[in-house]
DRENDO-1510 file (C-alpha; in Angstrom, 1 decimal, always signed):
<recs>
REC; n; res; u; v; w
REC; 1; MET; +0.1; -0.1; +0.1 .
REC; 2; THR; +1.2; +3.7; -0.9 .
REC; 3; GLY; -0.8; +7.0; +0.6 .
REC; 4; VAL; +0.4; +10.2; -0.5 .
REC; 5; TYR; -0.2; +12.9; +3.0 .
REC; 6; ASN; -0.8; +16.3; +1.2 .
REC; 7; ASN; -0.6; +19.1; +3.7 .
REC; 8; ARG; -0.4; +22.8; +2.4 .
REC; 9; SER; +3.5; +22.6; +2.4 .
REC; 10; GLY; +3.4; +19.9; -0.4 .
REC; 11; SER; +3.4; +16.3; +0.0 .
REC; 12; VAL; +4.4; +13.0; +1.5 .
REC; 13; THR; +4.4; +9.2; +0.3 .
REC; 14; LEU; +4.0; +6.1; +2.8 .
REC; 15; PHE; +5.1; +3.0; +2.4 .
REC; 16; GLY; +3.2; +0.7; +4.7 .
REC; 17; ARG; +2.8; -3.2; +5.0 .
REC; 18; TYR; -1.4; -2.7; +5.6 .
REC; 19; ASP; -3.9; -2.9; +2.8 .
REC; 20; MET; -6.9; -0.6; +4.5 .
REC; 21; ASN; -8.9; -0.3; +1.8 .
REC; 22; ALA; -9.3; -4.3; +2.0 .
REC; 23; GLU; -10.3; -4.0; +5.7 .
REC; 24; PRO; -12.5; -1.2; +6.6 .
REC; 25; ARG; -13.3; -2.1; +9.5 .
REC; 26; THR; -8.8; -1.8; +10.5 .
REC; 27; ARG; -8.6; -1.4; +14.2 .
REC; 28; ALA; -6.8; +1.7; +13.9 .
REC; 29; LEU; -6.0; +3.7; +17.2 .
REC; 30; GLY; -4.8; +7.7; +17.5 .
REC; 31; VAL; -2.7; +8.8; +20.1 .
REC; 32; LEU; -3.2; +12.6; +21.7 .
REC; 33; ASN; -0.9; +13.6; +23.7 .
REC; 34; GLY; -3.6; +14.1; +27.0 .
REC; 35; ARG; -1.4; +11.4; +28.7 .
REC; 36; ASP; -4.7; +10.9; +30.8 .
REC; 37; MET; -5.1; +7.4; +30.5 .
REC; 38; SER; -3.2; +4.3; +32.5 .
REC; 39; GLY; +0.0; +2.6; +30.8 .
REC; 40; LEU; -1.5; -0.3; +31.5 .
REC; 41; LEU; -4.3; +0.6; +29.1 .
REC; 42; LEU; -2.3; +2.4; +26.7 .
REC; 43; ARG; -0.9; -0.3; +26.5 .
REC; 44; ALA; -3.3; -2.6; +25.6 .
REC; 45; TRP; -5.3; -1.0; +23.1 .
REC; 46; ALA; -2.1; -0.3; +21.6 .
REC; 47; ASP; -1.2; -4.2; +21.5 .
REC; 48; SER; -4.9; -4.6; +20.4 .
REC; 49; ALA; -4.4; -1.8; +17.2 .
REC; 50; GLU; -3.6; -2.7; +13.7 .
REC; 51; VAL; -1.9; +0.2; +12.9 .
REC; 52; LEU; -1.3; +2.6; +15.7 .
REC; 53; LEU; +0.1; +6.4; +14.6 .
REC; 54; ALA; +0.5; +8.9; +17.4 .
REC; 55; ALA; +1.0; +12.5; +17.1 .
REC; 56; ASP; +3.4; +14.1; +18.0 .
REC; 57; GLY; +4.7; +14.0; +22.1 .
REC; 58; ALA; +2.3; +11.5; +22.4 .
REC; 59; ALA; +5.3; +8.6; +20.6 .
REC; 60; ASP; +6.9; +9.3; +23.9 .
REC; 61; PHE; +4.1; +7.8; +26.4 .
REC; 62; LEU; +3.7; +4.8; +23.2 .
REC; 63; LEU; +7.2; +4.0; +24.0 .
REC; 64; ALA; +7.3; +4.5; +27.5 .
REC; 65; VAL; +4.7; +1.9; +27.9 .
REC; 66; GLY; +6.3; -0.5; +25.2 .
REC; 67; ALA; +5.0; +0.5; +22.0 .
REC; 68; THR; +6.0; +1.8; +19.0 .
REC; 69; PRO; +4.2; +4.3; +16.2 .
REC; 70; ARG; +3.7; +3.5; +13.1 .
REC; 71; VAL; +4.0; +6.7; +12.3 .
REC; 72; THR; +4.8; +9.6; +14.4 .
REC; 73; ILE; +3.2; +13.0; +13.1 .
REC; 74; GLY; +2.4; +17.1; +14.0 .
REC; 75; ASP; +4.6; +20.0; +14.5 .
REC; 76; LEU; +7.5; +18.6; +16.6 .
REC; 77; ASP; +7.1; +20.5; +19.2 .
REC; 78; SER; +6.9; +17.7; +22.5 .
REC; 79; ILE; +8.5; +15.0; +21.2 .
REC; 80; SER; +11.9; +14.4; +22.8 .
REC; 81; ASP; +14.8; +13.7; +20.8 .
REC; 82; ALA; +15.6; +10.3; +22.0 .
REC; 83; GLY; +11.8; +9.4; +21.6 .
REC; 84; ARG; +12.5; +10.6; +17.4 .
REC; 85; SER; +15.6; +8.7; +16.8 .
REC; 86; ARG; +13.9; +5.3; +18.2 .
REC; 87; LEU; +10.8; +6.0; +15.7 .
REC; 88; LEU; +10.1; +4.4; +12.5 .
REC; 89; SER; +8.6; +7.1; +10.6 .
REC; 90; VAL; +8.1; +10.6; +11.1 .
REC; 91; ILE; +6.3; +13.9; +9.1 .
REC; 92; GLU; +6.4; +16.7; +10.1 .
REC; 93; ASP; +4.4; +19.2; +9.6 .
REC; 94; PRO; +4.7; +22.6; +10.6 .
REC; 95; GLU; +1.7; +24.0; +9.6 .
REC; 96; GLN; -0.5; +26.5; +12.0 .
REC; 97; ASP; -3.7; +26.4; +11.2 .
REC; 98; SER; -4.5; +23.2; +12.3 .
REC; 99; THR; -3.8; +20.8; +15.4 .
REC; 100; ASP; -1.7; +17.8; +15.9 .
REC; 101; CYS; -5.1; +16.3; +15.7 .
REC; 102; ASP; -5.9; +17.0; +12.1 .
REC; 103; LYS; -2.9; +16.2; +11.2 .
REC; 104; LEU; -3.6; +12.6; +12.5 .
REC; 105; LEU; -6.7; +12.4; +11.1 .
REC; 106; ARG; -5.9; +14.2; +7.4 .
REC; 107; LEU; -3.0; +11.7; +7.9 .
REC; 108; ALA; -4.7; +8.0; +8.6 .
REC; 109; ALA; -7.8; +9.0; +5.4 .
REC; 110; SER; -4.8; +9.6; +3.7 .
REC; 111; LEU; -3.6; +5.5; +4.4 .
REC; 112; GLY; -7.4; +4.8; +3.7 .
REC; 113; LEU; -9.1; +3.9; +7.0 .
REC; 114; ARG; -12.3; +4.6; +7.6 .
REC; 115; GLN; -12.5; +4.3; +11.0 .
REC; 116; ILE; -10.1; +5.4; +14.0 .
REC; 117; THR; -10.0; +5.1; +17.5 .
REC; 118; LEU; -8.7; +8.1; +19.0 .
REC; 119; THR; -7.0; +8.2; +22.7 .
REC; 120; GLY; -5.0; +11.0; +25.3 .
REC; 121; VAL; -7.9; +13.2; +24.5 .
REC; 122; GLU; -8.7; +13.9; +28.4 .
REC; 123; GLY; -5.5; +15.7; +29.4 .
REC; 124; ASP; -5.8; +18.7; +31.2 .
REC; 125; LEU; -5.6; +21.4; +29.1 .
REC; 126; PRO; -9.7; +21.8; +28.1 .
REC; 127; ASP; -9.0; +24.0; +24.7 .
REC; 128; HIS; -7.5; +21.0; +23.4 .
REC; 129; ILE; -10.0; +18.6; +24.3 .
REC; 130; LEU; -13.0; +21.2; +22.8 .
REC; 131; ALA; -10.5; +21.4; +19.8 .
REC; 132; THR; -10.5; +17.1; +19.4 .
REC; 133; TYR; -14.2; +17.5; +18.7 .
REC; 134; SER; -14.1; +20.2; +16.5 .
REC; 135; SER; -11.5; +17.8; +14.5 .
REC; 136; ALA; -13.5; +15.1; +14.4 .
REC; 137; ALA; -16.5; +16.5; +13.9 .
REC; 138; SER; -15.5; +17.7; +10.4 .
REC; 139; SER; -12.1; +14.3; +9.2 .
REC; 140; SER; -14.7; +11.7; +7.3 .
REC; 141; LEU; -12.9; +9.3; +8.9 .
REC; 142; ASP; -15.9; +7.3; +11.5 .
REC; 143; VAL; -14.2; +8.4; +14.9 .
REC; 144; ARG; -14.2; +6.9; +18.0 .
REC; 145; PHE; -12.8; +8.0; +21.7 .
REC; 146; ALA; -11.2; +5.5; +24.0 .
REC; 147; TYR; -10.7; +6.6; +27.8 .
REC; 148; ARG; -9.9; +5.8; +31.1 .
REC; 149; ARG; -13.8; +5.2; +32.0 .
REC; 150; GLY; -15.5; +4.0; +28.6 .
REC; 151; ILE; -15.7; +4.8; +25.3 .
REC; 152; GLY; -17.3; +7.8; +23.2 .
REC; 153; TRP; -19.2; +7.2; +19.6 .
REC; 154; LEU; -18.9; +10.5; +17.6 .
REC; 155; LEU; -22.2; +10.4; +15.9 .
REC; 156; LYS; -22.6; +12.4; +12.9 .
REC; 157; SER; -26.2; +13.3; +10.5 .
REC; 158; GLY; -28.2; +10.3; +9.8 .
REC; 159; SER; -26.2; +7.6; +11.3 .
REC; 160; SER; -27.3; +5.5; +14.6 .
REC; 161; ILE; -25.7; +2.7; +16.3 .
REC; 162; ARG; -25.9; +0.1; +19.2 .
REC; 163; VAL; -23.4; -0.9; +22.0 .
REC; 164; ALA; -22.5; -3.2; +24.4 .
REC; 165; ALA; -23.3; -2.1; +28.2 .
REC; 166; LYS; -24.0; -3.2; +31.7 .
REC; 167; GLU; -27.0; -2.7; +33.7 .
REC; 168; GLY; -26.6; +1.0; +35.7 .
REC; 169; SER; -23.6; +1.8; +33.3 .
REC; 170; ARG; -23.3; +5.5; +32.8 .
REC; 171; VAL; -24.5; +6.8; +29.3 .
REC; 172; SER; -25.0; +10.3; +28.6 .
REC; 173; LEU; -25.4; +12.2; +24.2 .
REC; 174; ILE; -24.3; +14.7; +24.5 .
REC; 175; PRO; -24.8; +17.3; +21.7 .
REC; 176; ILE; -21.6; +18.7; +19.4 .
REC; 177; ASN; -24.1; +20.9; +17.5 .
REC; 178; LEU; -28.0; +21.4; +17.3 .
REC; 179; CYS; -29.3; +18.1; +17.3 .
REC; 180; ALA; -32.3; +16.9; +15.8 .
REC; 181; GLY; -34.2; +13.7; +15.2 .
REC; 182; VAL; -32.4; +12.0; +18.6 .
REC; 183; ASN; -33.4; +8.6; +19.9 .
REC; 184; LEU; -31.3; +7.3; +22.3 .
REC; 185; ASP; -32.8; +3.8; +23.7 .
REC; 186; GLY; -31.5; +1.1; +26.5 .
REC; 187; VAL; -31.7; +4.0; +29.3 .
REC; 188; VAL; -33.2; +5.0; +32.1 .
REC; 189; TRP; -34.4; +8.4; +30.9 .
REC; 190; PRO; -35.0; +7.2; +26.8 .
REC; 191; LEU; -35.1; +10.8; +24.0 .
REC; 192; SER; -37.5; +10.0; +20.7 .
REC; 193; GLU; -36.6; +12.4; +18.3 .
REC; 194; ALA; -35.2; +15.2; +19.9 .
REC; 195; LEU; -34.0; +18.4; +19.9 .
REC; 196; LEU; -30.5; +18.3; +22.1 .
REC; 197; ALA; -27.8; +21.8; +21.4 .
REC; 198; PRO; -25.0; +23.4; +24.2 .
REC; 199; GLY; -26.4; +25.2; +26.4 .
REC; 200; GLU; -30.1; +23.5; +26.5 .
REC; 201; ARG; -30.7; +20.2; +25.8 .
REC; 202; VAL; -28.5; +17.6; +26.9 .
REC; 203; SER; -28.2; +13.7; +28.3 .
REC; 204; ILE; -25.7; +13.3; +30.6 .
REC; 205; SER; -25.4; +10.8; +33.4 .
REC; 206; ASN; -28.4; +8.6; +32.3 .
REC; 207; ARG; -28.2; +4.7; +32.9 .
REC; 208; ALA; -28.7; +2.5; +30.6 .
REC; 209; THR; -31.5; -0.6; +31.8 .
REC; 210; THR; -30.5; -3.0; +29.4 .
REC; 211; ALA; -27.7; -5.4; +28.0 .
REC; 212; SER; -27.0; -2.7; +24.8 .
REC; 213; VAL; -27.7; +1.2; +24.2 .
REC; 214; SER; -28.8; +2.5; +20.7 .
REC; 215; ALA; -29.0; +6.2; +19.2 .
REC; 216; LYS; -29.1; +8.1; +16.2 .
REC; 217; VAL; -28.5; +11.3; +15.2 .
REC; 218; ALA; -30.6; +12.4; +12.3 .
REC; 219; GLU; -29.5; +15.9; +12.1 .
REC; 220; GLY; -26.4; +17.4; +14.0 .
REC; 221; CYS; -23.4; +15.2; +15.2 .
REC; 222; ALA; -23.0; +14.6; +18.8 .
REC; 223; ILE; -21.1; +12.4; +21.2 .
REC; 224; LEU; -22.8; +8.9; +23.0 .
REC; 225; PHE; -20.8; +7.8; +25.7 .
REC; 226; VAL; -20.9; +4.4; +27.5 .
REC; 227; GLU; -19.2; +3.7; +30.9 .
REC; 228; TYR; -17.0; +0.4; +31.2 .
REC; 229; ALA; -14.1; -0.5; +33.5 .
REC; 230; GLU; -11.0; -0.9; +32.4 .
REC; 231; SER; -11.1; -4.3; +32.8 .
REC; 232; GLU; -13.4; -4.5; +30.2 .
REC; 233; MET; -11.1; -2.3; +27.5 .
REC; 234; PRO; -10.0; -2.2; +24.7 .
REC; 235; ILE; -13.5; -3.0; +23.2 .
REC; 236; TRP; -13.3; -2.2; +19.1 .
REC; 237; GLU; -17.0; -3.2; +18.2 .
REC; 238; PRO; -19.0; -2.1; +16.9 .
</recs>
């Protein structure tokens, strides 16, 4: 497989051993530099991924837990020199009109991926957290988020999903923008053709009542969060 990563400075040709287009459900993990997840859980996610990508300094964290990203990308203002010398492939993209998360998602798309799980999202910088959600919402990829205490699925217009859950586990459906035709089932407080919007109505700290939870967003963009114990992760399906 050969991919071409394009940025405003030109393009970089990438060579890899993965035939992404033949495997639309490739387990791809993109690691951001939030460093919020335990090293043990991050290593479990990395070991179970078929494609491992890092954004800038996140590569140092991966190396520290014994995992090596296939490609590392970013403006490279936070990765250590020692870490950089140990990496397989590094793409420096100094362009400042997009974030390292934007660049990682663009790279994933150039490799032929159709979906990706992002971790290292939480961190301690709220501007980075919000920017990551904005990047994911504007990406052509199907994006999930692996958190310390569960998983989030980004639902865009016309999308629906059913995921496994344990009775009593926390479930939230948070709108990124104005969302119409929202359904949420398998929870204590279900939604039916609801209207959700930031600053207005959201569904937070709901609770699962069955072994699965389903959600649908007719218009807009929202994140479905389902709580899982660390011992239950990683979870790749759906």
